[in-house]
N, C-alpha and C positions, 0 to 999 in steps of 0.2 A: 896152796900156790902163793908165791911171793912175786911182787912186781918191783922193778927198778924205777928210779926216777924217770928215766927215758921212756919206759913202758907207760907210766902214768901220764906223761906229757903227750904221748901218742894217742892214748885213750881220750884224754881231754879234747885234743884237736879233732879226733874222729867224731865225738858226740857233738861238739860244737858245730862242726860242719854239717852233720846230719840235721841238727835243729834248724840252723839258719839257711841252709841251701836246699833242704828236702822238705822237712815237716812244715815249717812256717810258710814257705811258698805254696805248698799244697792247699792250705786252708785260707790263706789271705792273698789278695783282697776278695776272692770269690765268695767267702762266707759272710761278709758284711752285708746286712740287709739294708740296701740304699733306699728302700721304700718306707719301711716301718722302724728301722733302727735295730740294734742288736745283731744277733748272728744266727745264720741258718746252717746248722752243723750236722744235720742228718744226711750224710753223703756216702756214696759207695766208693770202691777203690779207685775209680777213674774220676772222682770229684763230682759226679752228677748228683743233683739233689733228689733225695728219695722221700722226704717228708718235710713239711714246713713248720711243724710245732716246735716250740722252744722250751727246753729244760731251763728252768730259772737257775739251777745250780751252775750250769755251763755258761749262762750269760755272764754270771759273776767270775767264773774261772777264766773265761776268755778275755774279759776286760782286764782282769789281773795280769794275764799273760802279756797282752799287748803293752800295758803300761810298764810292766817289769822289763820287757825288751827295751822300751824307751829309756828306762832309768839305768839299765845295767849294761846294754850292749851299744846302742847308738840312739841319740835323740831324733829319730826319724818322725817327721810330721805325720806320716801315714799311720804310724803306730799310735801316736797320741790321738789322732782323729778317730781311729778305729776303737780305741779304748773309750773315748768319750761317747761313741755310738752306743756301746753296751751300757755304760753308766746312765745315760739319758733314757734308754729303754727300760732299765730296771726301775728308775724313779718314776717314770710315767705309767708303768703297767704292772709291775710285779709286787706291789704292796696292796694288801687288802685294807678295808676300812678300819679294822682293828689294829693296824700297824704291823701285823704278822705278814709274812711273805708267801706267795704262791709257790708251787713246786713245778707246775707245768702250764703253759699258756699257748695260745695260738700264734700264728705269725704276727697278727696285728696287736697282740697282747691281751686278748680276751681270756679270762681265767678258765682253766679246765680242771685243775686239781690242786688241792692244798693238803699238806701232810702235817702230822702231829709234831714232827721234829723241827729243828731250827737250823738245818744245814744250809738252806738258802740264805739265811741271814749271815752265817759265817762266811760264805763265799762272796756275798755282797760286801761285807766288811773289808776283806782283804782287797777286793777290787777297788773300793773307794779309797783305801789307804794308799795303794800303789798309784792310782790316778791323782790323788791329792799331791803326792810327791812330784809326779811328772808335771803337773799343771800349775801347781801352787794354789789350787782351789781350796781354801780353808773350809768352805761349807762341806765339801766332800770329806775332809779330815774329821770334822765334827760329827758328821753322819756316821763315819766308820767307828768312831769312839762310842757313839750312842748305840749302834748295833752290837758292838762288843759287850757293852754293859748289859744289854737286853739278853744276849746269849748267856752271860754269867747268871743272870737272874733266872733264865729258863732252866739252866742245868743244876742250880742250887736250891730252888724253892719247891719243896715237895707238893704235889698236887696241882702245880700251876699249869702243867701240860697234861693232857689226857694220857693215862698210863697205857703202855703197849699191851701189858698182860694183866690179868686178874691177880689177886693176892695168893692164888693157889701155888704158883711156882715163880715167885719174883726173881727178876734178874736185872743185870745191867750190861751194857756193851762197851767194848774198847773204843768204838767210834767216837763217842763224845769227848772223853779226855784227849784222844789222839788229835782230833781236828781242832779242838780249842787251843792246844799247844801251838799248832801251826798258825791259827788265827792271831794269837797273842804275839808270836814271833814276827809276823808280817806287820802288825800295827807298830810294834816296837822299832822295827827297822825303818819303816817308811815315815811314820809321823810322830812316834814317841807316845807312850802312855805309861804313867807310873804304876799302873795296876799289873803290868804284864809279868814282871819277874816273879812276884809272889805267887800268882796263879799258875804260871808255868811250873814252878816247883811243886805245887800241890798236885797238879795233873800228872806230872811225871811220877810222883810218889804213888799215886792211885794205880797207875799202870804197873809199876814195879811191885807193889805189895799185893795187888789183887789179880792181875792178869798173867804176869810172868811166873811160870812154874819150873823152877830149876830142877826139881826132882825128876820131872819127865821130859825136860828140855823142850818146853812148849810155851807158846804165847796163846792164851785162850781168847777167843772172839767174844764169848759171853760167859759170865760167872753169876753166882748168887751175890746179893747185895754185900755180904761179908767177904767176898772174894773166893769162896769155896766153889769147887767144881760141881756143876749140875750134871749128874749121871743120867742124862736123857739126850735124845738126838740133838736138841738145840744146844745143849751144853757141850756136847762132844764134837760139834761141828766147828771146824777151824777155817780162817780166812788168812792164808799166808800173805796176801797182798796188803791187807790192813796192818798185820803185824810188822811187816817190813817197812811200811809207810811210817808207823810209830817209831821204829828204830831210827829211820832217816831223821825224823824231827828231833829225837833225843840226841843223835850225834851232832846235828846242827847246833843244838843247845850247848853241848859239850865244847864245841869250837868257840861259841860266844863266850863261854865261861873259862876262857884261857886254857882250853884243852883239859877240862875237868876229867880226871882219870876215872872216877866212879861212873860218870855218865858214858864215857867211851866204853868201858867194860859192859855196862848195861846194854847200850845200843848194839854193840858187836854181838853179844850173846843172843839177844833177840833176833838179829839178822841171821846168825848162824843156825839157831834153832829152827827158824821157819823156812830158811832156804833149804836146809836138809829135808824138812818135812814136805815142802811145797814143790820142789823141783821135779818135773816130769822126766824121769830117767830114760823113758823110751823115746819121747818125741821132743823133749826140750820145753822150755817155758815153765811158767808158774801156774800150778793148778789153782782154780778159783776157790772152790770149797772142797774140803776133805775132812775126814773124821780123825780122831786122835790116833787111830791105828794106821793112818796113811792111805786109806781107801777113799776115792771119790764118793761123795754122799750119794749121787745118783749117776748113772751112766751118762746122762745128758751133760753133766758138768765136765766130763773128760774133754769135751770140745770148747770149753769156755776158759780162756786164759786172758784175763784183763789186768792191765796195770793202770793205777789211778794216779796220774801226775797232777801236781799243784804248781 
Protein backbone atom coordinates (compact mmCIF):
# COMPACT_ATOMS: atom_id res chain seq x y z
CA UNK A 1 0.00 0.00 0.00
CA UNK A 2 1.31 3.44 -0.89
CA UNK A 3 0.29 6.79 0.56
CA UNK A 4 0.17 10.20 -1.05
CA UNK A 5 1.39 13.34 0.68
CA UNK A 6 -2.25 14.23 1.34
CA UNK A 7 -2.83 10.83 2.95
CA UNK A 8 0.18 11.28 5.23
CA UNK A 9 -0.92 14.77 6.29
CA UNK A 10 -4.37 13.41 7.12
CA UNK A 11 -2.85 10.59 9.17
CA UNK A 12 -0.59 13.04 11.01
CA UNK A 13 -3.56 15.28 11.83
CA UNK A 14 -5.63 12.28 12.94
CA UNK A 15 -3.03 10.97 15.38
CA UNK A 16 -2.16 14.40 16.70
CA UNK A 17 -5.82 15.01 17.40
CA UNK A 18 -6.18 11.62 19.12
CA UNK A 19 -3.13 12.31 21.28
CA UNK A 20 -3.94 15.87 22.31
CA UNK A 21 -7.73 15.76 22.46
CA UNK A 22 -8.37 12.18 23.57
CA UNK A 23 -5.42 10.35 25.17
CA UNK A 24 -3.77 13.18 27.10
CA UNK A 25 -7.04 14.60 28.51
CA UNK A 26 -8.04 11.10 29.67
CA UNK A 27 -4.92 10.79 31.83
CA UNK A 28 -4.30 14.36 32.93
CA UNK A 29 -4.77 16.05 35.25
CA UNK A 30 -6.62 13.20 36.98
CA UNK A 31 -3.55 10.94 37.22
CA UNK A 32 -1.28 13.45 38.96
CA UNK A 33 -1.03 12.50 42.65
CA UNK A 34 -1.54 15.83 44.39
CA UNK A 35 -0.91 14.26 47.81
CA UNK A 36 2.36 12.36 47.33
CA UNK A 37 3.56 13.47 43.91
CA UNK A 38 4.09 11.34 40.85
CA UNK A 39 1.28 9.63 38.99
CA UNK A 40 -1.56 7.21 39.71
CA UNK A 41 -1.89 5.34 36.42
CA UNK A 42 -3.73 2.12 37.27
CA UNK A 43 -7.13 3.05 35.85
CA UNK A 44 -10.01 1.35 34.07
CA UNK A 45 -11.66 2.46 30.82
CA UNK A 46 -13.76 5.09 32.57
CA UNK A 47 -10.72 6.57 34.35
CA UNK A 48 -11.54 5.20 37.79
CA UNK A 49 -8.52 4.34 39.94
CA UNK A 50 -8.20 0.58 40.47
CA UNK A 51 -4.85 0.44 42.29
CA UNK A 52 -2.60 3.01 43.97
CA UNK A 53 0.81 1.34 43.57
CA UNK A 54 3.26 3.05 41.26
CA UNK A 55 5.48 1.53 38.60
CA UNK A 56 8.81 3.36 38.67
CA UNK A 57 9.17 2.78 34.91
CA UNK A 58 5.95 4.67 34.30
CA UNK A 59 6.78 7.47 36.69
CA UNK A 60 9.74 8.17 34.40
CA UNK A 61 7.84 7.62 31.16
CA UNK A 62 5.02 9.91 32.24
CA UNK A 63 7.32 12.71 33.40
CA UNK A 64 9.06 12.39 30.02
CA UNK A 65 5.72 12.61 28.18
CA UNK A 66 4.60 15.76 29.97
CA UNK A 67 7.97 17.49 29.58
CA UNK A 68 8.08 16.51 25.90
CA UNK A 69 4.59 17.88 25.32
CA UNK A 70 5.85 21.12 26.87
CA UNK A 71 8.97 21.10 24.68
CA UNK A 72 7.38 20.15 21.38
CA UNK A 73 3.66 21.06 21.38
CA UNK A 74 3.03 24.05 23.63
CA UNK A 75 4.73 25.42 26.77
CA UNK A 76 1.73 24.88 29.04
CA UNK A 77 2.52 25.46 32.70
CA UNK A 78 0.34 22.52 33.74
CA UNK A 79 2.48 20.16 31.66
CA UNK A 80 5.69 21.51 33.17
CA UNK A 81 4.25 21.33 36.70
CA UNK A 82 3.05 17.79 36.03
CA UNK A 83 6.50 16.74 34.82
CA UNK A 84 8.10 18.25 37.94
CA UNK A 85 5.72 16.23 40.12
CA UNK A 86 7.09 13.03 38.62
CA UNK A 87 10.73 14.14 38.76
CA UNK A 88 10.39 15.11 42.43
CA UNK A 89 8.70 11.80 43.30
CA UNK A 90 11.42 9.83 41.53
CA UNK A 91 14.18 11.68 43.36
CA UNK A 92 12.51 11.46 46.74
CA UNK A 93 11.34 7.84 46.68
CA UNK A 94 12.62 5.72 43.80
CA UNK A 95 16.36 5.38 44.52
CA UNK A 96 17.71 2.78 46.93
CA UNK A 97 20.66 3.48 49.23
CA UNK A 98 23.02 1.80 46.75
CA UNK A 99 22.08 4.27 44.02
CA UNK A 100 20.06 1.72 42.06
CA UNK A 101 16.37 2.33 41.44
CA UNK A 102 13.30 0.44 42.57
CA UNK A 103 10.83 -1.13 40.15
CA UNK A 104 7.58 -0.89 42.13
CA UNK A 105 6.59 1.36 45.06
CA UNK A 106 3.46 2.24 47.01
CA UNK A 107 1.54 5.46 46.53
CA UNK A 108 3.64 7.24 49.15
CA UNK A 109 6.86 5.83 47.71
CA UNK A 110 7.59 2.95 50.08
CA UNK A 111 9.58 0.31 48.14
CA UNK A 112 7.88 -2.94 47.16
CA UNK A 113 10.16 -4.51 44.58
CA UNK A 114 13.57 -4.05 43.00
CA UNK A 115 14.62 -5.80 39.78
CA UNK A 116 18.03 -6.89 38.46
CA UNK A 117 17.88 -4.79 35.30
CA UNK A 118 18.26 -1.06 34.81
CA UNK A 119 15.19 0.04 32.85
CA UNK A 120 13.96 2.22 35.72
CA UNK A 121 17.21 4.14 35.28
CA UNK A 122 16.78 4.52 31.52
CA UNK A 123 13.28 5.96 31.87
CA UNK A 124 14.38 8.27 34.69
CA UNK A 125 17.22 9.49 32.47
CA UNK A 126 14.96 10.40 29.55
CA UNK A 127 12.49 12.05 31.94
CA UNK A 128 15.20 14.17 33.52
CA UNK A 129 16.66 15.14 30.15
CA UNK A 130 13.29 16.31 28.83
CA UNK A 131 12.51 18.11 32.10
CA UNK A 132 15.92 19.79 32.05
CA UNK A 133 15.24 21.13 28.56
CA UNK A 134 11.78 22.33 29.56
CA UNK A 135 12.77 23.94 32.87
CA UNK A 136 16.40 24.88 32.38
CA UNK A 137 17.26 22.83 35.47
CA UNK A 138 20.96 21.98 34.99
CA UNK A 139 20.93 19.65 38.00
CA UNK A 140 18.34 17.50 36.22
CA UNK A 141 20.52 17.49 33.10
CA UNK A 142 23.56 16.35 35.06
CA UNK A 143 21.52 13.65 36.77
CA UNK A 144 20.31 12.41 33.38
CA UNK A 145 23.90 12.20 32.13
CA UNK A 146 24.97 10.39 35.29
CA UNK A 147 22.19 7.82 34.95
CA UNK A 148 23.05 7.30 31.29
CA UNK A 149 26.64 6.60 32.29
CA UNK A 150 25.49 4.16 34.94
CA UNK A 151 23.36 2.32 32.39
CA UNK A 152 26.34 2.05 30.04
CA UNK A 153 28.34 0.60 32.93
CA UNK A 154 25.59 -1.89 33.79
CA UNK A 155 25.25 -3.08 30.20
CA UNK A 156 28.99 -3.41 29.48
CA UNK A 157 30.49 -4.72 32.74
CA UNK A 158 30.28 -8.53 32.99
CA UNK A 159 29.12 -9.70 36.39
CA UNK A 160 28.14 -6.24 37.64
CA UNK A 161 24.46 -7.19 37.59
CA UNK A 162 23.23 -10.55 38.79
CA UNK A 163 22.79 -12.77 35.70
CA UNK A 164 19.27 -13.75 34.74
CA UNK A 165 20.29 -17.31 33.85
CA UNK A 166 22.99 -19.79 34.79
CA UNK A 167 25.79 -20.65 32.35
CA UNK A 168 23.88 -23.70 31.10
CA UNK A 169 22.05 -21.81 28.37
CA UNK A 170 23.39 -18.22 28.26
CA UNK A 171 21.42 -15.63 26.33
CA UNK A 172 20.90 -11.94 25.75
CA UNK A 173 17.80 -9.94 24.82
CA UNK A 174 17.08 -7.21 22.32
CA UNK A 175 15.53 -5.05 25.04
CA UNK A 176 18.82 -3.64 26.34
CA UNK A 177 20.36 -2.33 23.10
CA UNK A 178 16.94 -1.23 21.88
CA UNK A 179 16.07 0.88 24.92
CA UNK A 180 19.60 2.22 25.22
CA UNK A 181 19.37 3.58 21.66
CA UNK A 182 16.26 5.48 22.66
CA UNK A 183 17.82 6.71 25.91
CA UNK A 184 20.84 8.05 24.07
CA UNK A 185 18.67 9.68 21.41
CA UNK A 186 16.63 11.48 24.04
CA UNK A 187 19.69 12.76 25.89
CA UNK A 188 21.29 13.92 22.65
CA UNK A 189 18.14 15.74 21.56
CA UNK A 190 17.30 17.35 24.90
CA UNK A 191 20.57 18.19 26.63
CA UNK A 192 23.41 16.90 24.46
CA UNK A 193 25.93 14.24 25.41
CA UNK A 194 29.11 13.53 23.40
CA UNK A 195 28.89 9.79 24.13
CA UNK A 196 25.61 9.25 22.34
CA UNK A 197 26.52 8.91 18.66
CA UNK A 198 29.23 6.30 19.22
CA UNK A 199 27.09 4.20 21.53
CA UNK A 200 24.03 4.38 19.29
CA UNK A 201 26.15 3.06 16.41
CA UNK A 202 27.35 0.15 18.56
CA UNK A 203 23.85 -0.78 19.72
CA UNK A 204 22.40 -0.62 16.22
CA UNK A 205 25.21 -2.89 15.01
CA UNK A 206 24.46 -5.37 17.78
CA UNK A 207 20.79 -5.52 16.80
CA UNK A 208 21.61 -5.84 13.11
CA UNK A 209 24.32 -8.48 13.53
CA UNK A 210 22.81 -10.60 16.30
CA UNK A 211 19.02 -10.21 16.35
CA UNK A 212 17.93 -9.54 12.75
CA UNK A 213 17.73 -12.82 10.79
CA UNK A 214 17.17 -12.00 7.12
CA UNK A 215 17.19 -15.66 6.07
CA UNK A 216 13.98 -16.34 8.01
CA UNK A 217 12.70 -12.72 7.86
CA UNK A 218 12.58 -12.38 11.60
CA UNK A 219 13.82 -10.22 14.49
CA UNK A 220 14.63 -12.41 17.49
CA UNK A 221 13.71 -11.38 21.01
CA UNK A 222 16.46 -13.46 22.60
CA UNK A 223 19.63 -15.06 21.19
CA UNK A 224 22.82 -16.71 22.41
CA UNK A 225 25.68 -14.32 23.30
CA UNK A 226 27.20 -14.88 19.84
CA UNK A 227 23.90 -14.06 18.12
CA UNK A 228 22.97 -17.61 17.20
CA UNK A 229 19.40 -18.81 17.58
CA UNK A 230 18.61 -20.81 20.73
CA UNK A 231 16.48 -23.75 19.59
CA UNK A 232 14.36 -23.81 22.74
CA UNK A 233 11.05 -22.23 23.77
CA UNK A 234 12.79 -19.11 25.12
CA UNK A 235 14.82 -18.67 21.95
CA UNK A 236 11.89 -19.34 19.63
CA UNK A 237 9.57 -16.89 21.37
CA UNK A 238 9.18 -13.57 19.55
CA UNK A 239 7.93 -10.19 20.70
CA UNK A 240 6.80 -8.21 17.62
CA UNK A 241 6.18 -5.08 19.69
CA UNK A 242 9.79 -4.97 20.88
CA UNK A 243 11.10 -5.52 17.36
CA UNK A 244 8.86 -2.80 15.88
CA UNK A 245 9.94 -0.46 18.67
CA UNK A 246 13.57 -1.15 17.76
CA UNK A 247 12.78 -0.46 14.10
CA UNK A 248 11.18 2.84 15.10
CA UNK A 249 14.34 3.97 16.95
CA UNK A 250 16.58 2.91 14.05
CA UNK A 251 14.42 4.84 11.57
CA UNK A 252 14.55 7.83 13.91
CA UNK A 253 18.34 7.55 13.81
CA UNK A 254 18.27 7.33 10.03
CA UNK A 255 16.41 10.65 9.92
CA UNK A 256 18.95 12.22 12.31
CA UNK A 257 21.79 10.99 10.06
CA UNK A 258 20.49 12.78 6.96
CA UNK A 259 18.21 9.92 5.89
CA UNK A 260 20.95 7.29 6.06
CA UNK A 261 19.91 4.74 3.41
CA UNK A 262 21.36 1.73 5.23
CA UNK A 263 19.49 2.52 8.44
CA UNK A 264 16.28 3.18 6.49
CA UNK A 265 16.59 -0.23 4.84
CA UNK A 266 17.36 -1.96 8.14
CA UNK A 267 14.51 -0.29 10.03
CA UNK A 268 11.98 -0.95 7.26
CA UNK A 269 12.98 -4.62 6.98
CA UNK A 270 12.63 -5.08 10.74
CA UNK A 271 9.21 -3.44 10.62
CA UNK A 272 8.06 -5.51 7.63
CA UNK A 273 9.33 -8.80 9.06
CA UNK A 274 7.61 -8.40 12.42
CA UNK A 275 4.45 -6.73 11.15
CA UNK A 276 3.93 -9.74 8.91
CA UNK A 277 4.62 -12.14 11.76
CA UNK A 278 2.85 -10.23 14.52
CA UNK A 279 -0.35 -8.95 12.90
CA UNK A 280 -3.44 -10.82 14.07
CA UNK A 281 -5.14 -11.51 10.74
CA UNK A 282 -8.37 -12.62 12.40
CA UNK A 283 -9.00 -9.86 14.95
CA UNK A 284 -6.46 -7.16 14.11
CA UNK A 285 -3.79 -5.74 16.39
CA UNK A 286 -0.31 -6.96 17.20
CA UNK A 287 0.11 -10.25 19.06
CA UNK A 288 2.21 -9.85 22.19
CA UNK A 289 4.18 -13.12 22.10
CA UNK A 290 4.35 -15.75 19.38
CA UNK A 291 6.82 -18.40 18.28
CA UNK A 292 8.89 -18.43 15.10
CA UNK A 293 6.17 -20.51 13.44
CA UNK A 294 3.58 -17.76 13.99
CA UNK A 295 1.63 -19.46 16.79
CA UNK A 296 0.74 -17.67 20.04
CA UNK A 297 3.01 -19.11 22.73
CA UNK A 298 0.02 -19.81 24.96
CA UNK A 299 -3.71 -19.53 24.39
CA UNK A 300 -3.70 -16.79 27.04
CA UNK A 301 -1.53 -14.50 24.93
CA UNK A 302 -4.10 -14.40 22.14
CA UNK A 303 -5.95 -11.86 24.26
CA UNK A 304 -2.85 -9.78 25.06
CA UNK A 305 -2.06 -7.07 22.53
CA UNK A 306 0.14 -4.35 24.00
CA UNK A 307 1.91 -1.40 22.40
CA UNK A 308 4.79 0.13 24.34
CA UNK A 309 4.99 3.89 23.60
CA UNK A 310 7.90 6.17 24.67
